[in-house]
C-alpha positions in Angstrom: 106.2 124.4 82.7 106.5 126.9 85.6 107.1 125.9 89.2 103.4 126.9 90.0 102.1 124.4 87.5 104.4 121.5 88.7 103.3 122.2 92.3 99.7 121.8 91.4 100.0 118.4 89.6 98.2 115.4 91.1 101.4 113.6 91.5 103.0 116.3 93.6 99.9 116.6 95.7 100.0 112.9 96.4 103.6 113.0 97.3 103.0 115.9 99.8 100.0 114.0 101.3 102.1 110.8 101.6 105.0 112.7 103.2 102.6 114.3 105.7 101.1 110.9 106.6 104.6 109.4 107.1 105.6 112.2 109.5 102.4 111.7 111.5 102.9 108.0 111.6 106.5 108.5 112.8 105.4 111.0 115.4 102.9 108.6 116.8 105.5 105.8 117.0 107.9 108.2 118.8 105.2 109.0 121.3 104.6 105.3 122.0 108.3 104.4 122.4 108.6 104.9 126.2 105.4 103.1 127.0 106.6 99.5 126.9 103.9 97.9 129.0 101.1 99.6 127.3 102.5 98.8 123.8 102.7 95.1 124.6 99.3 95.0 126.2 97.8 96.6 123.1 99.6 94.0 120.9 98.4 91.2 123.2 94.9 92.6 122.8 95.2 92.5 119.0 96.5 88.9 119.2 93.5 88.0 121.4 91.1 89.6 118.9 92.8 87.7 116.1 92.6 84.4 117.9 88.9 85.1 118.8 88.3 85.7 115.1 90.0 82.4 114.2 88.1 80.4 116.8 84.7 81.9 116.1 84.9 81.7 112.3 86.6 78.3 112.3 88.8 79.3 109.4 92.0 81.0 108.3 94.1 78.4 110.0 96.9 78.8 107.5 97.0 82.6 108.3 97.2 81.8 112.0 100.0 79.2 111.4 101.9 81.7 109.3 101.6 84.4 112.1 102.7 81.9 114.7 105.8 80.9 112.8 106.7 84.6 112.1 106.2 85.4 115.8 108.4 82.5 116.8 111.1 83.7 114.4 110.9 87.2 116.0 111.1 85.7 119.5 114.3 83.8 118.6 115.9 86.9 117.1 114.9 88.8 120.3 116.6 86.1 122.5 119.8 85.8 120.5 122.8 88.0 121.0 123.8 90.3 118.2 127.3 88.9 118.2 126.9 85.2 118.4 129.8 83.5 120.3 129.3 80.2 118.3 130.0 82.1 115.1 133.2 83.5 116.7 134.2 79.9 117.7 133.6 78.8 114.1 135.7 81.7 112.7 138.5 80.9 115.2 138.5 77.2 114.1 138.5 78.2 110.4 141.5 80.5 111.1 143.4 77.8 112.8 142.6 75.3 110.0 143.9 77.7 107.4 147.3 77.9 109.1 146.8 81.0 111.2 147.8 81.1 114.8 145.4 81.5 117.8 147.2 84.7 118.9 146.2 86.6 115.8 142.5 86.1 116.4 140.8 88.4 119.0 138.9 86.5 121.6 136.2 87.9 123.7 136.5 87.7 127.5 135.2 84.5 128.9 136.2 84.6 132.6 134.5 86.4 135.5 137.4 88.9 135.9 137.5 89.7 132.2 136.0 92.8 130.7 132.2 93.3 131.1 130.1 92.8 128.0 126.5 93.8 128.1 123.9 91.7 126.3 123.1 93.2 122.9 120.1 91.7 121.2 120.0 90.7 117.5 116.5 92.2 117.4 115.8 95.1 119.8 112.6 95.2 121.8 111.2 98.1 119.8 111.6 96.3 116.5 110.2 93.1 118.0 107.1 94.9 119.2 106.6 96.8 115.9 107.1 93.8 113.7 104.7 91.7 115.9 102.0 94.4 115.8 102.3 94.9 112.1 102.1 91.1 111.5 99.1 90.8 113.7 97.3 93.7 111.9 98.1 92.2 108.5 96.8 88.8 109.7 93.6 90.4 110.9 93.3 92.1 107.5 93.8 88.7 105.8 91.0 87.2 107.8 88.6 89.6 106.0 89.1 87.9 102.7 88.0 84.4 101.7 91.1 84.1 99.4 93.2 83.3 102.5 90.8 80.8 104.0 92.6 77.7 102.7 91.0 74.5 103.9 93.6 72.6 106.0 93.4 70.0 108.8 94.3 72.3 111.6 95.4 69.8 114.3 98.4 68.9 112.2 99.4 72.5 112.1 99.1 72.8 115.8 101.1 69.7 116.5 103.8 70.7 114.0 104.0 74.2 115.6 104.3 72.8 119.1 107.0 70.4 118.1 108.9 73.2 116.2 108.5 75.5 119.2 109.8 72.9 121.7 112.8 71.9 119.6 113.7 75.5 118.7 113.5 76.7 122.3 115.5 73.7 123.6 118.2 74.5 121.2 118.1 78.2 122.2 118.3 77.3 125.9 121.2 75.0 125.3 123.0 77.8 123.4 122.3 80.2 126.3 123.7 77.6 128.8 126.8 76.8 126.7 127.8 80.4 126.2 126.6 81.6 129.6 124.3 84.5 128.8 120.9 85.6 129.9 118.9 87.7 127.5 116.9 89.5 130.3 117.8 92.1 132.9 117.3 90.2 136.2 118.0 91.8 139.5 118.1 95.2 141.0 118.7 98.1 138.7 121.3 100.6 139.8 120.0 104.1 140.3 122.4 107.1 139.9 122.0 110.7 141.0 118.9 110.1 143.2 118.5 110.9 146.8 118.2 108.1 149.3 
């Protein structure tokens, strides 16, 4: 088979089309990257559309619950540091229990005059937004099929989600207080190189 014949096969044509679509999708995402507020407003609009669909149709509560749990999971990953200090404390305790000395284990700075450590998220904002938007779009798609409209008593799901949210956020806030970190940039941002 010659190279001309292999280039004209349906499989090759599909691969070329798929590759072109992937590049266009990536270019679109790259164009949206700097527009943080607009991206989140669009996602909130999609969430409002989804909630309107749920309320008006009075169905697909299990899809809504699944989306809420997934978004809570993403929020927690967004609020947590990439390098969790509680895990480092556990590793230090394990090292001491195994007979190692405290001097051999590197410890991160914990005092005000120690080295500055910026807050690095476990889930970056971009990934948080992209995953949230994709999940909302998938959930909207799921509401177009009766297969996903499982009959459930929705008040139980709402109460369970509220309890889960409250307990999880309480634990996260206690973790933030214990290890003295704030996952947001609060205060004035320094500007360099500009005229006054």
